[in-house]
C-alpha positions, 0 to 999 in steps of 0.5 A: 479489542484484540488479544494477543494473536497466536502465531500460525505454522505460516507466520513470521517465525518461519519466513525467508526472503527472496534470493540474495537478501538475509532472512526477515528478522521475525516480530518478538513473540508474545505468548502462545495462547490456546489454539482456539485463539488461532481458529478464530480465523478460520473462517477468514482462511477457509474463505480465501481458499474457496476463492482460489481460482475464482477471484484470484490464483493465490492470496497472502494475508497478514492480520496483527496490531500494534505491539502484537503477534502476526498471523500469515497464511497463505493459500492458492498458487502463484499464477494461471501457469505456475502452480507452484503454491503461495508462500509467506515469502511470495512477493506482489506488485503493491499498484497503488498501495505504493501511494500510501506505503511509499509515497504517503510515508514519504510526505509524512515524514517530510510533514513531521521534520519541516521540510514540507508545508501541506498548504503550501502551491505545489509550484513552490516545489514544482516549477515546472507544475504551470496552467491556467489555475495551477498556482492554487493547487496545493500539497493538501490538495494532491493528498486528498486528490481534490487537485483538479487534475484528471485521473490518468492519461496515456503516458506510456503511448503519448511519451517516449521517455521519463522526461517527457512524461513528467513534463507532459503531467505538469502541463497537463490542464486542470478539469476542476478547480482546486478543492471542488471535486474528488478525483482519484489521480495517478497524475497528481500522485506523480506530481507529488512525487516530484515534489518529494525529490526536489526536496529530498534531492533524491529519486524516490526509492532512494529516499524511502530506501534509506529513510523506511524500509531499511530502517525497518528491516523490509528486505523484500521490499522496494522497486525494480525487484532484481532478476533474482527475485523472479522466481519469487514474484507472482505473475500479473497479467499479460500486457498487450498494449505496451510492452507485449510480454507477460510480466512478472517483476515488472511494474503491472501499471503502464504508466509507472513502466513509462516512468521507468518503474520508480514512481510514487503512484505505483511500483512497489513489490513486497510481502506480507510480512514486510507489510505486516511489519509496516503495518505494526509500525505505523499502527503503533505510531498512530495509537502513540503506543510503539514500545521502543523495545519492541521497533525493528532497527536500530534507525526505524523512522519515527513520525510523531503520533499527531502527524501521523493521526492527521493523515489517517483523518478524514479531511472532508475535502471536497465536502463529503469525500471519504480521502484522509492524506493520501489514505482513504476512510470507509464509505459506502461500499468500500473495500473496508467492509460493514464493521471496521470502526470510525478511526479506520484507514486503508486504501486498495491496489489496481492488482488486488492488494489492499491494507485497512487499519482499525486503531481503535481495535488495534487490529490491521489487515494485509491482503495481497493477490494477483487477481489480474493474472491472467486478466484484469477483467477479473474484478471478483476483488471488490468482493473479496475484500469486504468479506475478509474485512467483516469477516477478521472483524467478526472473528474480534467480536467476542461471542454473544 
C-alpha cells in the first residue's frame, strides 16, 4: 500500500501556471517523511531521463493517491527545436485523455443526476443519429466502443464545417451489429459528445469548465488554450495533411481541429499538477474515502462512489473486451504494465499521454509527453508507458 509521498522540489507547492491565470492552489501537505521516501522513485525518474530525445523530447510524471501528497517530476525539454527545460507547469495536448478526463466525467455526472440513461437508445438524445441498426445503439455501447461505429474517417478532408462533420458522423453506417465487436471509435465518442450537449444545453467545454475544471481549480486545463499560453505549451507535430504548419497550442487531432478544437474525443490541454488534482479527486470518490476537508474548491463536483465504481469496472461488452465505461482496464501488453491490481483503470492519448489508477494500492500515475514531436512515427512511448507503470509499482512494494 502506498504510504505518504514526500513532496519533491518540483512538486505542487512550488508551481505556477500559464500567464494570465492565478497560481495553482497546492494540495494540503501531509507531514514530510525521510528523503528515502522520495528517493524510492529515483528509478522511475532515471528511466524517464534516459528516454529524452529517444521516446519523446520531454515529459512530466505525477504520482500520488487519494488524500496523499503528490510527487511531480519533469524531464527533458519542450521540443526538438525548443531547448527550454520542461517544468511542472508545461501544458500538454491530452489527445484521447479528453475522452475520460472530459467526456466520461461529464457522462458520470449526468448518470449520477438521472439525466442520462446508459440503456437508452442514442437516438433519444441525438435524433440525427440515423441509419440501419442504429435504433439499437445505446449510450452504454458508445462508452464501451461496441456500438458498431467505424473507428475513424477523415472528417477534416471530407467536410468544411463542424456542422457538416457532425452530419456526416451521424449518418455513417454501422460496420457491425451493436454489442458484437469492440472497435475503438473516435466517431462514437463524437456522437456521445452530441448527447451530452443536447442534455445539458451547453457545449461540452462550457459544461466541463462549469462543473469540473472550475470547481476543482484546474486553472491550466481547457480546450482552445489562449495565445498567451503558447510559450508554456509543448509543441506536437508538423501537420502536413490538414493545417500545414507546426502545431503548438492547436489540437493535434485533425478531426478535432475540423470540429473547431472542441470535442469529447480530443482537444483538452492540461498540466501534470492539474491532472494530479483531478486524479486524487476521482480516486477518492472511487475508494469512497474523499475527505471533505481535502477536496479542492468550494463547489467541487460530487459523484457517488457507486457511479464511479460502475464506470471504472470492466463491462465485458463484447465478451473479452477490457473496456469499462469510457475507461480501459489492464490487458495483455497494455500501458498499465504487468503489476497493476485487478481493479485498475486508465487510458492513453495519441500524443504520448496516459493516466492509470490502482484503487487497491491508492495510487495513480499521470504521464504527459509530446512523443509526436517531431513525428507520430516514433512509437517508443508504447514501451515507456509499460515500464514506467512497473517501476512505480516496484517502488511501492516494500523490500523483501
